[in-house]
N, C-alpha and C positions, 0 to 999 in steps of 0.2 A: 423886737417880739411882734411889733405892729407889722412890720415888713413880712415877717414869716408868716402871720394871719392872712395879711392881703393875699400873699400867694396863694395860700391854700384855698382862700375865696375864689380866685379867678380859675381854678385847675378842676376839670372834669375827672370823673374816677378813672385810676390808673393802674394798671397790673404792672410791677417790677419796673416803674418809672416809663413806660410807655403809654402816651395817652390815648384813651378808648371809651369813649361813650358806652355804656350799656345798653343793652337792645331797647330796654323800656324808654329811655332818653332820647334814642339816636332819632326817631320820627321828627322832621322839623316843625311840622305842626304842633305838636305835642310839645316838645322843647319849647317853642314860642309861649304856650301856655305857662308851662313852668317858669320860665323866665320873668312872664309878666305878673305871676304871683309873687315870685320872690322880690321883684321891685317894688311892688306894693307893700310888702313886709318890710321892707327895707326904710321905706319913706312913713311908716306909721301906720298905714292906711288899712291895715289888715289886722283885725283883731277878733279872731273867730272862737268861740266856744269850742272845748271837747265835743264830739258827737256822744250821746248818752250810751250808745252800744259800746263804744270803744274806750270810754273815760276809765274804766275800772281796770282793765288791761294798760292802758298808758301810765296809770298811777302807780300800779304794781311794778312794771316796767323801771319807773324812775326811782321807787324807794330801794327794790333789788339792786338796780344798777349802782348806785349810791353806797349800798351796803358791801357790795362787791368790793367796788373801788377801796372804802376804807380797810376793809380785812386784807385785801391784797398788799395795799401801801405798808400796813403795819408788819405783815408777813416779810417783805421784802427789806423794810428797815431793819427789823430783828433778825434778819439771816447774816445781813451785812455787819452787824454789831458783832455777831456771833463769830462770824469768819476771822474778824479782826483779832478776836482773843486767841485764834487757834482752837477753840473748842469744836469749831465744825468737824474737825477730824476723828471726832470721836466715832468708833465705829458702832457702837448700840444707836447712833441716830439715824432715826428713819423717817422724819417728816413732821409736820407743825398742824397744831388746831389753833384757831382762833375766836377769841370770847369777846364780845363787844360789850364794853362796861361804859359806854356814855364817851366822855371826854378822853378816856384811855383805851388800848385794846390791849387785852393780854392773849400773848404767844406762847403757846406750851410746846416745846419741843418734844418730841415723841421719842422713846428709847423702847430694847427690849435688854431683858436680864439675860446672861448668859445662861443662867441656870433655870430660867423658865423663858424661853423666846415665843411662847405662845400668847404671854400675856403683857401689853402694851401698859406703859408707864409714864410719867413726867420726868425727864431728863433735866431741862433748864426751863426757867419762867421769866421770860422778858414781859415787861410792860412799857409799851409805846404811847407815847402823848404827840396825836396827831398834830396838834396845834402847836407844839415846838418843836416836833421831829425828835425830842429826847428820848433814848433808849435805857432804861433802867431795869435791873434786875431783883428778884424777890426770891421767896422762897416756897411759892404756889400757896400761902396762905394771902388772906388781905393785909396788904399794909397795915402796921399799927407800930405805936411810939415803941413798941417792944422788938418789932420785928422790920424796922424802916428798909425801903428799896435802895439797893446797891448801886453803883456806878459800873461794875464789874459784874461779871458771872461768877457765883462760886464755883468750887472745885465740883466735878462730876460726882453724880450721886451714886453710892455703893449700893444703896436699895433705892430704886424707882419709886416716886411719888405715885402710890396707887391712886387709879382713878375710879371716879363712881359711874353708877351706871350711865348716866346721862352722856361722860366723855369715851365711855366703852363706846356705846352705840354711835356717836359722833364719829370714833376714829374708824367704827367697822364700816360706815356709810362711806368715808373718804377711802378706803382699802377696795370696798365693791366696786366703786365707779374708777379707781385706777387699774384694777384688773381687767373691767371691761374695756378700756382703751388707754393702753399703757403709753400712746404719743406714738411719735415717728422718731426715726434715728436722729440723733443730733439736735431734736427739736422737743426737750421735755416740756409736759405740760404742768403747771404750777396749779394745785388743787386748792379752792376755797369753799368751805361748807358752810349753808346757811341753813338753820333750822325753819323749816314753816308750817309744822304741825306740832306742838309741845304735848299732843294728849298722850299720857302713859300709855306704855304698851301699843301704841299706835303712832308713833314718832315717824315723822318724815323730813327729810334734808334734801335741800338740791346741793350737788356736787358741781360747782364750775370748775372745767380743768382750762384754764390760761394758758393761751400761747403767746409768747414773748419772744422778740427780736434778740439773740444774742449781740447785736449791733446796735450800740445806744444812738449811732448816727444815724438810723431809720426808723419810720414812720410805718407801723406794721397794724392792718385791720384784719379780722378772721382768723380762723384757725382753732377756732375755740371751740371746748364741747361742753355739755351739761347734761348731768343726769338727775331724776329724782330716785331716791332710794327711801322705800318705806319698810316698817316694820310692823308686823302683827304678830304679837307675842313675841315666839323667838324666829318666826319666819322674817325672811329680807327680800323684799321686791326691788326689781330694779327696771326703770323705762327712760326711753331717751326723753329729755327736755329740751334741748338744743343741738342741732345736728351741726357738725363743723362745717364751716363754707370754705370757698377758698381762700387762701391768703393772697392778701394785697399788700403791696409795699412801697415805700419811698424813700428815695434819698433826701434828708434834711436839705443837705447844701444845696440840691439841684432844685428843691422849692423855694429855698432864699433866692436864688439867683434870679428866678421867674417872678419876683415881686412887684418890679417895675413894668411890668408889660400890660396895661390897659387895655389891651384889644383881644385879649384871650376870651372865653366864655366868663358869664357873669356870676358863676356861683360855683362853689364846691359840692358836687352832688355823687349821692351815694344811690343804690336802689336795691330792692329786695322784691321778689315776687310770691316769697313765702309766707308771708303775715301783711296785715293792712295796716300796721302800726309799728313805730320801731321797738325793740326788745331791748332787754337790761343790760345785753352786752354792747349794743351800740351806745347806751349810757356810759357805760365804763370805759368804752374806748374813747369817747369826748372827752370823759374826766383825764384818762391817764396824759393824753396829749395835749389837754386844755385846746380842743378844737372843737369850735362848732361847724355843724355842717347840715345842709338839707338832703331829706332822704325821701326818695319816692318810693313808699310801700304800698305795692298793688297800684291803684288810683288814687291814693291819698298821699298828698305831701307835706312834711313835717320839716320843723327847725329843731335840732337836738343841739343843745349847749348843755354840757353836764346834764343835771337831774331836771333842767328846766326843757320841757318837750311842749313845742306850740305846735297847733293844727294850721294849716295854710289853704285848707280845702281840697275839693277832689280835682284831680287833671284828668279828665276822660279822651 
């Protein structure tokens, strides 16, 4: 693992395995300043506070990125457990919703009744412990001594578990975002829904459509999309929250093979000209791949290590 991380920390940003510094970092003078900051940080000589005007955005990105990762991880584990039982072949299965309950994440697999295809309901209920990785199965009610969690899902429900208004709105947000951006052929986008305003009658959700490489041997960044879906009574509004960026991909084996080359660049860098701070999807990607990286966001240099975001100053 250390060798793998070492390789990542000495490679510049690459696309499809071809090394190519972004235009923001290519200028040799600016690159020298970036390296100087990085070396100061690594020696423990650089500890800057977050700028007051950027701190709220950075803190929001850290919190949202961590939550996206938690919900996505739970959905992946629950989906894999469902597939092992064969229940994933249920033709009524349409997707899932995740509910964060602290130590556990509840994953509700959503289906439609043939007799009432317009009304969604709960088909299976998985409870995922992120601490242990164990997936258990419930009956849509809070676990009690009378209704314990099981190790296998029960039989498919002939009558779906009815959704309350909150779950109906969350599922509506899920579907509105998917219809707005259905993904590309061969690369489906996995949705994660996060409620950001619980005000009754004016709820708002962020729907993150996460691009995931079908090849576990590759590290992939970018390609994600996010929308904000908001309700005003019965009206539904949609607006972009994060526009898809170009997908960048590396082969893990190639990165590991580079681990011993100390003569390459001093750090693993990414850059964005769109915003001056890391976004929640940068945090999510760092968590998914257990990968810290330096990010040059406009003129601000950052270190992103999971939910921990450090400010390294401006690089003009």
